[in-house]
C-alpha positions as CSV (number, residue, x, y, z in Angstrom):
1,M,-0.9,10.2,-31.8
2,I,-3.2,7.6,-33.6
3,A,-0.1,5.5,-34.3
4,L,0.7,5.4,-30.6
5,L,-2.7,4.2,-29.4
6,P,-2.0,0.4,-30.0
7,L,1.2,0.8,-27.8
8,W,-0.9,2.5,-25.1
9,F,-3.5,-0.3,-25.3
10,A,-0.8,-2.9,-25.0
11,A,0.6,-1.2,-21.9
12,A,-3.0,-1.2,-20.4
13,L,-3.4,-4.9,-21.1
14,F,0.0,-5.6,-19.5
15,L,-1.1,-3.7,-16.4
16,V,-4.3,-5.7,-16.2
17,L,-2.2,-8.9,-16.1
18,V,0.2,-7.4,-13.5
19,M,-2.7,-6.5,-11.2
20,S,-4.3,-9.9,-11.7
21,A,-1.0,-11.4,-10.5
22,A,-1.1,-9.0,-7.6
23,W,-4.6,-10.2,-6.6
24,A,-3.4,-13.8,-6.7
25,V,-0.3,-13.0,-4.5
26,Q,-2.3,-11.0,-1.9
27,R,-4.9,-13.8,-1.7
28,R,-2.2,-16.4,-1.1
29,T,-0.2,-14.3,1.5
30,G,-3.1,-12.4,3.2
31,Q,-1.0,-9.2,2.7
32,G,-2.9,-6.6,0.7
33,G,0.2,-4.4,0.6
34,W,1.6,-6.6,-2.2
35,A,-0.9,-4.9,-4.5
36,D,0.9,-1.6,-4.2
37,A,4.3,-3.2,-4.9
38,F,3.0,-4.9,-8.0
39,W,1.4,-1.6,-9.1
40,S,4.7,0.3,-8.8
41,F,6.8,-2.4,-10.6
42,G,4.1,-2.8,-13.3
43,L,3.8,0.9,-14.0
44,G,7.6,1.3,-14.1
45,M,7.9,-1.6,-16.6
46,A,5.0,-0.2,-18.7
47,G,6.6,3.2,-18.7
48,V,9.9,1.7,-20.0
49,G,7.9,-0.2,-22.7
50,V,6.0,2.8,-24.0
51,A,9.2,4.9,-24.0
52,L,11.4,2.5,-25.8
53,F,9.2,0.2,-28.0
54,P,10.4,0.8,-31.6
55,L,7.9,2.2,-34.0
56,G,8.4,2.4,-37.7
57,G,11.9,0.9,-37.5
58,V,13.2,4.1,-35.8
59,A,15.8,3.7,-33.0
60,P,14.9,5.2,-29.6
61,S,16.0,8.8,-29.2
62,D,18.2,10.1,-26.4
63,R,15.0,11.5,-24.8
64,Q,13.3,8.1,-24.9
65,W,16.3,6.4,-23.2
66,L,16.4,9.1,-20.6
67,I,12.7,8.8,-19.8
68,A,12.8,5.1,-19.8
69,G,15.7,5.2,-17.3
70,L,13.8,7.6,-15.0
71,I,10.5,5.8,-14.9
72,G,12.3,2.5,-14.5
73,L,14.2,3.9,-11.5
74,W,11.0,5.3,-10.0
75,G,9.2,1.9,-10.3
76,L,12.2,0.0,-8.9
77,R,12.7,2.3,-5.9
78,L,9.0,2.5,-4.9
79,G,8.3,-1.1,-5.6
80,L,11.2,-2.4,-3.5
81,H,10.3,0.0,-0.7
82,I,6.7,-1.3,-0.6
83,A,7.8,-4.9,-1.0
84,R,10.1,-4.6,2.0
85,R,7.3,-3.2,4.0
86,A,4.9,-6.0,2.9
87,V,7.4,-8.6,4.1
88,G,8.4,-7.0,7.3
89,E,5.3,-5.3,8.7
90,T,1.7,-6.1,9.4
91,E,-0.9,-5.4,6.6
92,D,-1.3,-1.8,5.5
93,A,-4.1,-0.2,7.6
94,R,-6.1,0.7,4.4
95,Y,-6.3,-2.9,3.2
96,A,-6.8,-4.3,6.7
97,R,-9.9,-2.0,7.1
98,L,-11.2,-3.1,3.7
99,R,-10.8,-6.7,4.7
100,T,-12.9,-6.1,7.8
101,E,-15.6,-4.0,6.0
102,W,-16.0,-6.2,3.0
103,G,-16.0,-9.5,5.0
104,D,-16.7,-12.6,2.9
105,S,-16.8,-10.6,-0.3
106,F,-13.3,-9.2,0.2
107,Q,-11.6,-11.2,-2.5
108,A,-14.1,-10.5,-5.2
109,R,-14.3,-6.8,-4.4
110,M,-10.5,-6.7,-4.1
111,F,-10.1,-8.0,-7.6
112,G,-12.4,-5.3,-8.9
113,F,-10.5,-2.7,-6.9
114,L,-7.2,-3.9,-8.4
115,M,-8.6,-3.7,-11.9
116,L,-9.5,-0.1,-11.2
117,Q,-5.9,0.3,-10.1
118,S,-4.7,-1.1,-13.4
119,G,-6.8,1.5,-15.2
120,A,-5.3,4.3,-13.1
121,A,-1.8,3.0,-14.0
122,A,-2.6,2.9,-17.7
123,F,-3.9,6.5,-17.5
124,L,-0.7,7.6,-15.9
125,A,1.4,5.8,-18.4
126,L,-0.1,8.1,-21.1
127,S,1.9,11.0,-19.7
128,V,5.1,9.0,-19.9
129,L,4.3,8.0,-23.5
130,L,3.7,11.6,-24.5
131,A,6.9,12.7,-22.9
132,A,9.0,10.0,-24.5
133,R,7.5,10.5,-28.0
134,N,8.1,14.3,-28.1
135,P,9.5,14.8,-31.6
136,M,11.8,17.7,-30.7
137,A,15.3,16.8,-31.8
138,G,18.0,16.3,-29.2
139,L,18.0,17.0,-25.5
140,T,17.2,20.6,-24.5
141,L,17.3,22.8,-21.4
142,Q,13.6,21.9,-21.0
143,D,14.6,18.2,-20.7
144,G,17.2,19.2,-18.1
145,L,14.6,21.0,-16.1
146,A,12.3,18.1,-16.2
147,T,15.1,15.7,-15.2
148,L,15.9,18.0,-12.2
149,I,12.3,18.1,-11.1
150,F,12.0,14.3,-11.3
151,L,15.3,13.5,-9.5
152,S,14.5,16.0,-6.8
153,A,11.1,14.4,-6.3
154,L,12.7,10.9,-6.2
155,L,15.3,12.0,-3.6
156,G,12.7,13.8,-1.5
157,E,10.3,10.8,-1.5
158,G,13.2,8.4,-0.6
159,V,14.3,10.7,2.3
160,A,10.7,10.9,3.6
161,D,10.2,7.1,3.4
162,R,13.5,6.5,5.3
163,Q,12.6,9.1,8.0
164,L,9.2,7.4,8.6
165,T,10.7,3.9,8.7
166,A,13.3,5.0,11.2
167,F,10.7,6.8,13.4
168,K,8.4,3.7,13.4
169,A,11.3,1.4,14.3
170,D,12.0,3.2,17.6
171,P,9.9,1.7,20.4
172,A,9.9,5.0,22.2
173,H,7.7,6.4,19.4
174,R,4.9,3.9,19.9
175,G,1.6,5.7,19.8
176,R,3.1,8.9,18.4
177,V,2.8,10.6,15.0
178,C,6.0,11.1,13.0
179,D,6.7,14.8,13.1
180,T,10.4,15.0,12.4
181,G,12.4,16.0,9.3
182,L,10.2,16.4,6.3
183,W,7.2,15.2,8.3
184,A,7.3,18.4,10.2
185,W,6.8,20.3,7.0
186,S,4.0,18.2,5.6
187,R,1.7,15.5,6.9
188,H,2.4,13.5,3.7
189,P,5.8,14.5,2.3
190,N,6.1,11.2,0.5
191,Y,2.8,11.9,-1.4
192,F,3.9,15.4,-2.1
193,F,7.1,14.3,-3.7
194,E,5.3,11.5,-5.6
195,W,3.0,14.2,-7.1
196,L,6.0,16.4,-7.9
197,G,7.7,13.6,-9.8
198,W,4.6,13.3,-12.1
199,C,4.9,17.0,-12.8
200,A,8.1,16.3,-14.7
201,W,6.4,14.4,-17.6
202,P,4.5,17.5,-19.0
203,V,7.8,19.4,-18.9
204,F,9.4,16.7,-21.0
205,A,6.3,16.4,-23.3
206,I,5.1,19.9,-24.0
207,N,6.4,21.3,-27.3
208,V,5.8,25.0,-27.3
209,S,6.5,25.2,-31.1
210,G,3.1,23.4,-31.7
211,A,4.8,20.4,-33.4
212,W,3.4,18.0,-30.8
213,P,-0.1,19.3,-29.9
214,W,-1.1,16.1,-28.1
215,S,1.7,16.9,-25.6
216,W,-0.7,19.0,-23.5
217,L,-2.5,15.8,-22.5
218,A,0.6,14.9,-20.3
219,L,-0.8,17.4,-17.8
220,T,-3.4,14.8,-16.9
221,G,-0.7,12.8,-15.1
222,P,0.0,15.3,-12.3
223,A,-3.6,16.4,-12.2
224,Y,-4.8,12.8,-11.8
225,T,-2.1,12.0,-9.2
226,Y,-3.0,15.0,-7.1
227,W,-6.7,14.1,-7.2
228,L,-6.0,10.5,-6.4
229,L,-3.6,11.2,-3.5
230,N,-5.7,14.0,-1.9
231,H,-9.2,12.9,-2.5
232,V,-9.4,9.1,-3.1
233,S,-6.8,6.5,-1.9
234,G,-4.0,8.4,-0.3
235,V,-4.5,11.2,2.3
236,P,-8.2,10.6,3.2
237,L,-7.8,6.9,4.1
238,L,-4.6,7.3,5.9
239,E,-5.8,10.3,8.0
240,A,-9.0,8.6,8.8
241,H,-6.9,5.7,10.2
242,M,-4.8,8.1,12.2
243,R,-7.8,9.9,13.7
244,R,-9.2,6.5,14.8
245,S,-5.9,5.1,16.2
246,R,-4.3,8.2,17.9
247,P,-6.9,11.0,17.8
248,N,-5.2,13.4,20.2
249,A,-1.7,13.1,18.8
250,F,-3.0,13.4,15.3
251,A,-5.2,16.5,16.1
252,A,-2.2,18.3,17.5
253,Y,0.0,17.3,14.6
254,A,-2.6,18.4,12.0
255,A,-3.1,21.8,13.7
256,R,0.6,22.7,13.2
257,T,1.5,20.8,10.0
258,S,0.6,21.4,6.3
259,R,-1.7,18.8,4.9
260,F,0.2,18.2,1.6
261,F,2.5,21.0,0.3
262,L,5.7,21.6,2.2
263,R,5.8,24.6,4.5
264,P,7.4,25.4,7.9
265,P,5.3,24.1,10.8
266,H,3.1,26.5,12.8
267,R,4.3,27.2,16.3
């Protein structure tokens, strides 16, 4: 593991540069949502880097190529989705509120906030690094299970995003809360599937033979993602906005719909 630390530090430095560029772009455009697009693209590229960078003159294994492809696909899909939203919609409600609350100090505080985001991305990249560097020879059924979890999460998040986009595009739904499709089973199915995708990395990483004891640290990825989405920057901020903007509709929706995990709606 000690030999991998310089690679992880290099990924962290790269993410600092990416989020510095994100700060410059959002300052120029007045659209804070670009920060999330840069974060997704940056973490995807950092994940590919920590998976494939050659160490000791050894060519990447099949597992490294597989993991690089999966994390790259994740970053590309999520980054493009958020970028399209940043171009075609008004500023994300979370950033718009911060812009109001922080006032003249917005840009300075935004830079600090994005540096924290780069740290969060570097922490998540550790799970990808540990998964890719699992020394177990060849691909196993465990790798197949991890791939299935990841692709299911990627598909589910993509479906949830498309359902929400289609709902918001219909003028008849103005003032309503999306409660169709996956959004009838969870108030945040996109966040649920995002968390589920990070659960794949420990499955890739953990070597039950004991040959890779550091692999258990990969569990920090899904644990941190769950905490971040449910208690920091995801669900709390979005639901606070919904309660302010459409209190009655959201109260009825929340009463019948699971907060995070998928389950049939209450009647």
